[in-house]
C-alpha positions as CSV (number, residue, x, y, z in Angstrom):
1,M,78.3,-0.3,-69.6
2,S,76.2,1.2,-72.4
3,R,77.3,-1.6,-74.7
4,H,75.9,-4.3,-72.3
5,R,72.5,-2.5,-72.1
6,A,72.2,-2.2,-75.8
7,V,72.9,-5.9,-76.2
8,A,70.2,-6.7,-73.6
9,Y,67.5,-4.7,-75.3
10,T,68.2,-6.0,-78.7
11,S,68.3,-9.6,-77.5
12,S,64.8,-9.3,-75.9
13,P,61.9,-8.9,-78.4
14,L,59.5,-7.8,-75.6
15,L,61.9,-5.1,-74.4
16,A,62.8,-4.0,-77.8
17,S,59.2,-3.4,-78.9
18,R,57.7,0.1,-78.3
19,T,54.8,0.5,-75.9
20,P,51.8,2.2,-77.4
21,V,51.0,5.6,-76.0
22,W,47.3,4.8,-75.5
23,R,48.1,1.9,-73.2
24,S,50.2,4.1,-70.9
25,K,47.4,6.6,-70.8
26,L,44.8,3.9,-70.0
27,I,46.9,2.6,-67.1
28,V,47.3,6.1,-65.7
29,A,43.6,6.8,-66.2
30,G,42.7,3.6,-64.4
31,I,44.9,4.5,-61.4
32,A,43.4,8.0,-61.3
33,L,39.9,6.7,-61.4
34,G,40.7,4.3,-58.6
35,F,42.0,7.2,-56.5
36,L,38.9,9.2,-57.4
37,G,36.6,6.3,-56.3
38,L,38.4,6.0,-53.0
39,A,38.2,9.7,-52.4
40,G,34.5,9.7,-53.3
41,R,33.8,6.8,-51.1
42,A,35.7,8.5,-48.3
43,A,33.7,11.7,-48.8
44,W,30.4,9.6,-48.8
45,V,31.3,7.7,-45.6
46,Q,32.8,10.6,-43.7
47,V,30.8,13.7,-45.0
48,I,27.7,13.0,-47.0
49,A,26.1,9.8,-45.5
50,N,27.9,9.3,-42.3
51,D,24.9,8.8,-40.0
52,F,24.9,5.1,-40.2
53,Y,28.6,4.8,-39.5
54,L,28.5,7.3,-36.7
55,K,25.6,5.2,-35.2
56,Q,27.6,2.0,-35.5
57,G,30.6,3.6,-33.9
58,E,28.5,4.9,-31.0
59,V,26.9,1.4,-30.6
60,R,30.3,0.0,-30.2
61,F,32.0,2.6,-28.0
62,A,29.4,5.2,-26.8
63,R,27.3,4.4,-23.7
64,T,24.6,6.4,-21.8
65,L,25.0,5.6,-18.2
66,E,21.9,6.3,-16.0
67,L,22.6,8.0,-12.7
68,P,19.9,6.7,-10.4
69,A,18.1,9.1,-8.1
70,N,17.8,8.2,-4.4
71,R,14.2,7.5,-3.6
72,G,12.7,9.6,-0.8
73,R,12.5,8.3,2.7
74,I,9.3,7.6,4.6
75,F,9.1,8.7,8.3
76,D,6.5,8.2,11.0
77,R,5.1,11.3,12.8
78,N,8.0,11.2,15.3
79,G,10.8,11.0,12.7
80,L,11.4,7.2,12.8
81,L,12.2,5.5,9.5
82,L,9.5,3.5,7.9
83,A,11.2,3.1,4.5
84,S,14.6,4.1,3.1
85,S,16.9,3.2,0.3
86,V,20.5,1.8,0.5
87,P,23.0,1.6,-2.4
88,V,23.7,-2.0,-3.6
89,P,25.6,-3.3,-6.6
90,S,24.0,-5.0,-9.6
91,I,25.8,-7.1,-12.1
92,W,25.4,-6.6,-15.9
93,A,27.3,-7.5,-19.1
94,I,28.0,-6.6,-22.7
95,P,27.6,-10.1,-24.3
96,E,29.9,-9.4,-27.3
97,D,32.7,-8.3,-25.0
98,V,32.5,-11.1,-22.5
99,E,35.6,-13.3,-22.1
100,R,34.5,-16.9,-22.8
101,D,36.7,-18.6,-20.1
102,P,34.7,-21.7,-19.1
103,T,36.3,-21.8,-15.6
104,K,35.6,-18.2,-14.8
105,L,32.0,-18.3,-16.2
106,A,31.3,-21.4,-14.0
107,Q,32.6,-19.5,-11.0
108,L,30.4,-16.5,-11.9
109,A,27.3,-18.6,-12.2
110,R,27.9,-20.1,-8.8
111,L,28.4,-16.6,-7.2
112,L,25.2,-15.4,-8.8
113,Q,23.3,-18.5,-7.7
114,M,22.4,-19.1,-11.3
115,P,22.6,-22.4,-13.4
116,L,25.4,-22.1,-15.9
117,P,23.1,-22.8,-18.9
118,E,21.0,-19.9,-17.8
119,L,24.0,-17.6,-17.6
120,M,25.2,-18.7,-21.0
121,K,21.7,-18.1,-22.4
122,R,21.8,-14.5,-21.3
123,L,25.2,-14.0,-22.8
124,A,24.3,-15.8,-26.1
125,D,22.9,-12.8,-27.9
126,E,26.0,-10.8,-28.9
127,E,24.0,-8.2,-30.7
128,K,22.8,-6.9,-27.3
129,N,24.9,-4.2,-25.7
130,F,23.4,-4.6,-22.2
131,V,22.0,-7.5,-20.2
132,W,21.3,-7.8,-16.5
133,L,22.9,-10.8,-14.9
134,K,21.8,-10.3,-11.2
135,R,20.1,-7.3,-9.6
136,E,20.9,-6.1,-6.1
137,V,23.5,-8.5,-4.9
138,D,25.3,-8.4,-1.6
139,E,28.6,-6.5,-1.3
140,S,30.5,-9.6,-0.6
141,V,29.2,-11.2,-3.8
142,A,30.0,-8.1,-5.8
143,R,33.6,-8.1,-4.5
144,Q,34.1,-11.8,-5.5
145,V,32.6,-11.1,-9.0
146,A,35.1,-8.2,-9.4
147,S,38.0,-10.4,-8.4
148,L,37.2,-12.8,-11.2
149,D,38.2,-10.0,-13.6
150,I,36.1,-11.2,-16.5
151,K,36.2,-8.9,-19.5
152,G,32.7,-7.6,-20.4
153,I,31.2,-8.1,-16.9
154,Y,30.4,-4.8,-15.1
155,Q,28.7,-3.5,-11.9
156,R,26.5,-0.5,-11.3
157,K,25.0,1.1,-8.2
158,E,21.3,0.7,-7.6
159,Y,19.1,1.2,-4.5
160,R,17.4,-1.4,-2.4
161,R,14.4,-0.4,-0.3
162,Q,14.5,-1.3,3.4
163,Y,11.5,-1.4,5.8
164,P,12.5,-1.4,9.5
165,E,8.9,-2.0,10.7
166,G,8.5,-5.1,8.6
167,S,5.2,-6.9,8.6
168,A,3.7,-4.5,11.2
169,A,3.4,-1.6,8.7
170,A,3.6,-3.6,5.4
171,H,0.0,-2.9,4.2
172,L,0.3,0.8,5.0
173,V,3.8,1.6,3.7
174,G,3.7,-0.9,0.8
175,F,6.8,-1.8,-1.3
176,T,8.6,-1.0,-4.5
177,S,9.5,-3.2,-7.5
178,I,13.1,-4.1,-8.5
179,E,13.0,-1.0,-10.6
180,D,12.4,1.1,-7.5
181,T,8.8,1.9,-8.5
182,G,6.0,1.9,-5.9
183,Q,3.7,-1.1,-6.1
184,E,1.5,-0.9,-3.0
185,G,0.5,1.4,-0.2
186,I,2.1,4.7,0.4
187,E,5.0,3.7,-1.9
188,L,2.5,3.6,-4.8
189,A,0.2,6.5,-3.7
190,F,3.1,8.9,-3.5
191,N,5.4,7.3,-6.1
192,K,5.8,10.5,-8.1
193,D,7.0,12.5,-5.1
194,L,9.2,9.7,-3.7
195,A,10.8,8.6,-7.0
196,G,12.7,11.7,-8.0
197,K,14.3,12.0,-11.5
198,P,17.3,9.9,-12.6
199,G,20.2,11.6,-14.3
200,S,22.4,10.5,-17.2
201,R,26.0,10.5,-18.4
202,R,27.1,10.0,-22.0
203,V,30.6,8.4,-22.2
204,I,33.0,6.8,-24.7
205,K,34.5,3.5,-23.7
206,D,37.5,1.7,-25.1
207,R,37.5,-1.9,-26.2
208,L,38.2,-3.0,-22.6
209,G,35.1,-1.2,-21.3
210,R,37.0,1.6,-19.7
211,I,35.6,5.1,-19.8
212,V,38.0,7.3,-21.8
213,E,35.9,10.4,-22.4
214,D,32.6,12.2,-21.4
215,V,30.4,13.2,-24.3
216,G,28.0,16.0,-23.9
217,Q,26.6,17.5,-20.7
218,Q,26.0,15.4,-17.6
219,V,22.4,15.5,-16.2
220,R,22.5,15.2,-12.5
221,P,19.8,13.1,-10.7
222,V,17.2,14.8,-8.6
223,D,16.5,12.8,-5.4
224,G,13.0,12.1,-4.3
225,K,11.2,14.0,-1.6
226,D,10.9,12.6,1.9
227,L,7.4,11.9,3.4
228,Q,6.3,12.2,7.0
229,L,3.3,10.1,7.7
230,S,0.7,10.6,10.5
231,I,1.5,7.1,11.7
232,D,3.0,6.5,15.1
233,S,5.2,3.5,14.6
234,K,4.9,2.4,18.3
235,V,1.1,2.6,18.2
236,Q,1.2,0.8,14.8
237,F,3.4,-2.0,16.1
238,F,1.3,-2.6,19.2
239,A,-2.0,-2.5,17.4
240,F,-0.6,-5.0,14.9
241,Q,0.6,-7.3,17.7
242,Q,-2.7,-7.3,19.5
243,L,-4.6,-7.9,16.3
244,R,-2.3,-10.8,15.3
245,D,-2.7,-12.4,18.7
246,A,-6.5,-12.1,18.6
247,V,-6.7,-13.6,15.1
248,L,-4.6,-16.5,16.1
249,A,-6.3,-17.1,19.5
250,N,-9.8,-17.0,17.9
251,K,-8.7,-19.2,14.9
252,A,-10.0,-16.4,12.7
253,K,-9.4,-16.0,9.0
254,A,-8.2,-12.4,9.2
255,G,-8.5,-9.1,10.9
256,G,-7.9,-5.3,10.8
257,V,-7.5,-2.4,13.2
258,V,-7.6,1.4,12.6
259,V,-6.6,4.1,15.1
260,L,-7.6,7.7,14.3
261,D,-6.6,10.8,16.2
262,A,-10.0,12.4,16.9
263,E,-8.5,15.9,17.2
264,S,-6.6,16.1,14.0
265,G,-8.1,13.3,11.9
266,E,-4.6,11.7,11.4
267,V,-4.3,8.0,11.0
268,L,-2.1,6.8,13.9
269,A,-2.2,3.2,13.0
270,L,-3.7,0.9,10.3
271,A,-2.9,-2.8,10.5
272,N,-4.0,-6.0,9.0
273,Y,-3.4,-9.7,9.6
274,P,-2.3,-11.9,7.9
275,S,0.6,-9.7,6.8
276,Y,4.0,-10.1,5.0
277,D,7.5,-8.9,5.1
278,P,8.0,-6.3,2.4
279,A,11.7,-7.1,2.1
280,H,11.0,-10.8,1.3
281,R,7.9,-11.2,-0.9
282,Q,8.5,-14.6,-2.5
283,N,5.4,-16.9,-2.7
284,L,3.0,-14.3,-1.3
285,S,-0.8,-15.0,-1.5
286,G,-3.5,-12.5,-2.3
287,A,-4.8,-12.8,1.3
288,Q,-1.5,-11.6,2.6
289,L,-1.3,-8.6,0.3
290,R,-4.9,-7.3,0.8
291,N,-5.2,-4.1,2.9
292,R,-8.5,-5.3,4.4
293,A,-9.1,-2.0,6.4
294,F,-9.4,-0.2,3.1
295,T,-10.4,-2.8,0.5
296,D,-12.7,-5.2,2.3
297,T,-16.3,-4.2,2.8
298,F,-18.8,-5.9,5.1
299,E,-22.2,-5.4,6.6
300,P,-21.5,-3.5,9.8
301,G,-24.2,-5.0,12.0
302,S,-25.2,-3.3,15.2
303,T,-22.5,-0.6,14.9
304,M,-25.1,1.3,12.8
305,K,-27.5,1.6,15.7
306,P,-25.8,4.7,17.3
307,L,-26.1,6.6,14.0
308,V,-29.9,5.8,13.8
309,V,-30.5,6.8,17.4
310,S,-28.4,10.0,17.1
311,L,-30.5,11.0,14.1
312,A,-33.7,10.4,16.1
313,L,-32.3,12.5,19.0
314,Q,-31.4,15.3,16.5
315,K,-34.9,15.3,15.1
316,G,-36.4,15.4,18.6
317,L,-38.2,12.2,18.1
318,V,-36.7,10.6,21.2
319,K,-34.6,11.4,24.3
320,P,-32.1,9.1,26.0
321,E,-34.7,8.2,28.6
322,T,-37.6,7.7,26.2
323,V,-39.0,4.2,26.7
324,I,-39.3,1.9,23.6
325,Q,-41.7,-1.0,23.9
326,T,-39.7,-4.1,22.7
327,A,-42.0,-6.9,23.9
328,P,-42.4,-9.6,22.9
329,G,-38.8,-9.4,21.5
330,T,-39.9,-9.5,17.9
331,I,-41.3,-7.2,15.2
332,T,-42.7,-8.2,11.8
333,I,-42.3,-5.9,8.8
334,S,-43.5,-6.8,5.3
335,G,-43.8,-10.4,6.3
336,S,-40.3,-10.7,7.8
337,T,-39.7,-11.1,11.5
338,I,-36.9,-9.3,13.3
339,R,-35.8,-10.7,16.7
340,D,-33.8,-9.8,19.8
341,D,-31.7,-12.5,21.3
342,H,-32.7,-11.4,24.8
343,K,-36.4,-10.5,25.2
344,S,-37.4,-7.5,27.4
345,S,-40.7,-5.8,27.9
346,A,-39.4,-2.2,27.5
347,L,-36.1,-0.4,27.1
348,S,-35.0,3.2,27.3
349,V,-33.3,4.6,24.2
350,S,-30.0,4.4,26.1
351,Q,-30.7,0.7,26.9
352,V,-31.5,0.0,23.3
353,I,-27.8,0.9,22.6
354,Q,-26.4,-0.7,25.7
355,K,-28.1,-4.0,25.1
356,S,-28.1,-3.7,21.3
357,S,-31.8,-4.3,20.7
358,N,-32.7,-4.9,17.1
359,V,-36.4,-4.4,17.8
360,G,-35.7,-1.1,19.6
361,A,-33.5,0.2,16.8
362,V,-36.1,-0.8,14.2
363,K,-38.9,1.0,16.0
364,I,-36.9,4.1,16.3
365,A,-35.8,4.0,12.6
366,M,-39.3,3.5,11.3
367,Q,-40.3,6.9,12.8
368,M,-38.1,8.5,10.2
369,Q,-38.1,8.8,6.4
370,P,-35.7,6.7,4.4
371,K,-34.3,9.9,3.0
372,D,-33.3,11.1,6.5
373,M,-31.3,7.9,7.2
374,W,-29.7,7.9,3.8
375,E,-28.6,11.6,4.2
376,L,-26.9,10.8,7.5
377,Y,-25.2,7.7,6.2
378,T,-24.0,9.7,3.3
379,Q,-22.8,12.6,5.4
380,V,-20.6,10.3,7.5
381,G,-19.0,8.9,4.3
382,F,-20.8,5.6,3.6
383,G,-21.3,4.8,-0.1
384,Q,-18.4,7.1,-1.0
385,R,-14.7,6.5,-1.5
386,P,-12.8,7.9,1.5
387,Q,-11.1,11.2,0.8
388,V,-7.6,9.9,1.4
389,Q,-4.8,9.3,-1.0
390,F,-4.4,5.6,-0.8
391,P,-4.7,3.0,-3.6
392,G,-7.6,0.5,-3.4
393,A,-9.8,2.4,-0.9
394,V,-13.4,1.4,-1.7
395,S,-16.7,3.2,-1.4
396,G,-18.8,0.3,0.0
397,R,-22.4,0.0,-1.0
398,L,-25.4,2.3,0.0
399,R,-28.3,2.2,-2.4
400,P,-30.4,5.3,-3.1
401,Y,-33.2,5.8,-0.5
402,K,-35.9,5.8,-3.2
403,T,-35.4,2.1,-3.8
404,W,-35.7,1.2,-0.1
405,R,-38.6,-1.0,0.9
406,P,-39.8,-0.9,4.5
407,I,-38.0,-4.1,5.4
408,E,-34.8,-2.7,4.0
409,Q,-35.1,0.5,6.0
410,A,-35.6,-1.7,9.0
411,T,-32.6,-3.9,8.4
412,M,-30.3,-0.9,7.6
413,S,-31.0,0.4,11.1
414,Y,-29.0,-2.5,12.6
415,G,-26.4,-2.9,9.8
416,Y,-27.8,-5.2,7.1
417,G,-28.4,-4.1,3.5
418,L,-25.4,-1.8,3.2
419,S,-21.6,-2.4,3.3
420,V,-18.7,-0.3,4.6
421,S,-15.0,-0.7,5.1
422,L,-13.4,-0.7,8.5
423,F,-11.7,2.6,7.7
424,Q,-15.1,4.1,6.8
425,L,-16.6,2.9,10.1
426,A,-13.8,4.4,12.2
427,H,-14.1,7.7,10.3
428,A,-17.9,7.8,10.8
429,Y,-17.5,7.4,14.6
430,S,-15.3,10.5,14.7
431,V,-18.7,12.4,14.5
432,F,-19.4,11.3,18.1
433,A,-15.8,11.9,19.3
434,R,-15.7,15.4,17.8
435,D,-19.0,16.7,19.2
436,G,-20.9,16.2,16.0
437,E,-18.2,17.2,13.5
438,L,-16.9,14.8,10.8
439,V,-13.1,15.3,10.9
440,P,-11.2,15.0,7.5
441,V,-8.7,12.1,7.7
442,S,-5.1,12.3,6.7
443,L,-2.3,9.8,6.2
444,L,0.3,12.6,6.3
445,K,1.3,14.5,9.5
446,T,-0.8,17.7,9.8
447,P,0.2,20.8,11.7
448,G,-2.7,20.7,14.1
449,P,-6.4,20.1,14.7
450,A,-8.4,20.0,11.5
451,A,-11.7,21.8,11.0
452,G,-14.6,19.4,10.7
453,I,-18.0,19.3,9.0
454,R,-21.0,19.7,11.2
455,V,-23.2,16.6,11.1
456,L,-24.8,16.4,14.5
457,Q,-25.5,18.9,17.3
458,P,-22.9,18.9,20.0
459,Q,-25.4,17.9,22.7
460,V,-26.6,14.9,20.6
461,A,-23.0,13.7,20.2
462,Q,-22.4,14.0,23.9
463,E,-25.6,12.1,24.7
464,M,-24.4,9.3,22.3
465,R,-21.1,9.1,24.0
466,N,-22.8,8.5,27.3
467,M,-24.8,5.7,25.7
468,L,-21.7,4.2,24.1
469,H,-20.0,4.3,27.5
470,L,-22.9,2.2,28.9
471,V,-22.1,-0.5,26.3
472,T,-18.7,-1.1,27.9
473,M,-20.1,-1.2,31.5
474,N,-21.5,-4.3,33.2
475,G,-24.9,-5.0,31.6
476,G,-23.7,-3.9,28.2
477,T,-22.5,-5.9,25.3
478,A,-18.8,-5.1,25.7
479,P,-17.5,-4.9,29.2
480,R,-14.3,-6.5,27.9
481,A,-13.7,-3.1,26.1
482,Q,-13.0,-1.5,29.5
483,T,-9.5,-0.1,29.9
484,M,-7.6,0.5,33.1
485,G,-7.2,4.2,33.7
486,Y,-9.3,5.4,30.9
487,S,-13.0,5.7,30.3
488,V,-14.2,4.2,27.0
489,G,-17.3,3.9,24.9
490,G,-18.1,2.1,21.8
491,K,-20.4,-0.3,20.0
492,T,-20.3,-4.0,19.2
493,G,-21.3,-5.5,15.9
494,T,-21.7,-9.2,15.0
495,A,-22.9,-9.9,11.4
496,H,-23.4,-13.1,9.5
497,K,-21.2,-13.2,6.4
498,Q,-22.8,-13.2,3.0
499,E,-22.4,-16.4,1.1
500,G,-23.9,-16.6,-2.4
501,K,-27.4,-15.1,-2.3
502,G,-27.9,-15.6,1.4
503,Y,-26.0,-15.7,4.7
504,A,-23.7,-18.3,6.1
505,E,-25.1,-19.8,9.2
506,H,-21.8,-20.1,11.1
507,K,-19.6,-17.5,9.6
508,Y,-19.4,-14.1,11.2
509,R,-17.6,-10.8,11.2
510,S,-17.0,-9.5,14.7
511,V,-16.6,-5.7,15.1
512,F,-16.0,-3.2,17.8
513,V,-15.6,0.6,17.2
514,G,-15.3,3.1,20.0
515,M,-13.3,6.0,21.5
516,A,-11.5,7.2,24.6
517,P,-11.4,9.0,27.0
518,I,-15.2,9.3,26.8
519,D,-15.6,12.9,28.0
520,K,-13.1,14.3,25.5
521,P,-12.0,11.6,23.1
522,R,-8.5,11.6,21.8
523,I,-8.6,8.5,19.6
524,V,-11.1,6.4,17.7
525,V,-10.3,2.7,17.3
526,A,-12.1,0.2,15.1
527,V,-11.4,-3.5,15.2
528,M,-12.7,-6.3,12.8
529,I,-12.1,-10.0,13.2
530,D,-13.1,-12.1,10.2
531,E,-14.6,-15.6,10.7
532,P,-13.6,-16.3,14.3
533,S,-13.9,-20.1,14.9
534,G,-12.5,-20.6,18.3
535,G,-15.8,-20.9,20.1
536,R,-16.5,-17.1,20.5
537,Y,-17.8,-14.9,17.7
538,F,-19.6,-11.9,19.3
539,G,-17.9,-8.5,18.8
540,G,-17.9,-8.0,22.6
541,D,-15.9,-11.2,23.1
542,V,-13.6,-11.2,20.1
543,A,-13.0,-7.6,18.9
544,A,-13.5,-5.6,22.2
545,P,-10.4,-7.0,23.9
546,V,-8.2,-5.8,21.0
547,F,-9.8,-2.4,21.3
548,S,-9.1,-2.3,25.1
549,S,-5.4,-3.1,24.9
550,T,-4.9,-0.9,21.9
551,V,-6.6,2.1,23.5
552,Q,-4.7,1.7,26.8
553,Q,-1.3,1.5,25.1
554,S,-2.0,4.2,22.5
555,L,-3.2,6.8,25.0
556,R,-0.1,6.2,27.2
557,M,2.2,6.6,24.2
558,L,0.4,9.8,23.2
559,G,0.8,11.2,26.8
560,V,-2.9,11.3,27.6
561,Q,-3.5,11.4,31.3
562,P,-5.7,8.7,32.8
563,D,-9.2,10.0,33.7
564,M,-10.1,7.1,36.0
565,N,-8.5,5.5,39.0
566,V,-6.3,2.7,37.9
567,K,-7.6,-0.6,39.4
568,P,-7.9,-4.2,38.4
569,Q,-10.4,-4.6,35.6
570,I,-13.5,-6.6,36.6
571,V,-15.5,-8.0,33.7
572,V,-18.6,-10.1,33.9
573,D,-20.2,-11.9,31.1
574,S,-21.5,-9.4,28.5
575,V,-25.0,-9.2,27.1
576,Q,-24.7,-10.4,23.6
577,E,-26.0,-8.2,20.8
578,S,-28.8,-9.2,18.6
579,F,-28.1,-9.7,14.9
């Protein structure tokens, strides 16, 4: 055995030669250095500079899942739902993980009602770790998507807002975005309270997208607070219905109605037309979205006359029976002539209101200083943003009294030269309903009657209510405002619309604002019809009937007992107001 080995070594020069010691050492040193390099690199990657690699690992396997909070519900004053959230599935993907099966992806695109190229475009960026495919899908669609079993396609729970009252309360309640954030109305005004706070959950997922471990502490979501509005959904729906019918019947451009509780200052209804369905908002126009009762201002016309007369009564300048000489039916101030549509030789102060005499109102107003009128207008809220938490509420326009010229003081006595919103007008008339107190308004349900701010003496307010009642009787400008079973009072207003630097000859805003029952008013109702073009345009013909039906139904729903014998309503042609 040994002999054969010796022969092998001696017969091979390579094997027979002696290896130098330095070469062996070099090889061993090289191997040792290699191991030291690997160890150093391992220490660098895992101990010294591991932030980058930890981050890359987290990007691939760690996920922070948002736990959505349930948005608070919105109720009417009686506990009926106006807005609530329901859980719905949404479809999302991790592009780099998506299984590229052409057949399955085509089926997915069809279920999501999305062109296949659009779906592929969303899945093209594989550097993204999250991409929405379709938000808020139906449960049936979600089940079919899940049945496709496509790797990298996931579902998560979101909340969809529902609005049971639909278009009737749309402008008041508003709506939320796809992210469940308030965009309009109460949803926007109280978004912070309604939204709550979302929670979070940090997890590790395997390569198949399955959760294998929770990392860190889970933060639980805090649901939003519920809101109870002052709105009565039944009053709201009926007011909206009557307004819609009036706008359509009179071929008008738009309209608005406000119903206030005179005792508590709560808003019982606030409706606009045209409206929209907050659950289906595709292709909406700005006209549909505008909350005209809060955002649109207009010259209020003859609805200002009761304020001027009440100020004169308060100052002792006139009494209800004081006679105002209105002949020959015109008055000229600073070269401008103001006219009454129906000439009369003389009218009592009560008749000035009943027949809506411009000349009579101007003669009463010119007995006072501009400052006095300005202060009253300011006290009832004109020229100031309403003290109510609602987005878009405007202040209107009321210039400082020091800049008033005599003709401007005259025109402001019958509603030209200033602008107000319908909401402001309804609020101002609460002064007459509350025996001279201006009641603070609220869109949230209040525990009881609110304390008002004294503006007029109680006797003056009562005398004004008697005059406003005459307006709705035969011989007044609004007999169509009469309501079966309830005594009512109010004032008409018909104003030319501004157009450019002047007034449009055949464009009007028709207004009626009043209260009922007249001896102890429970509600104040204001109605505005914009650009009626069906042949009638006076406030007593167009807006007063909406007031009548809204008052009757609202008082019945509130349980207010009739104060008059219920009998068929007899209405003769009204005396049209001057404007």
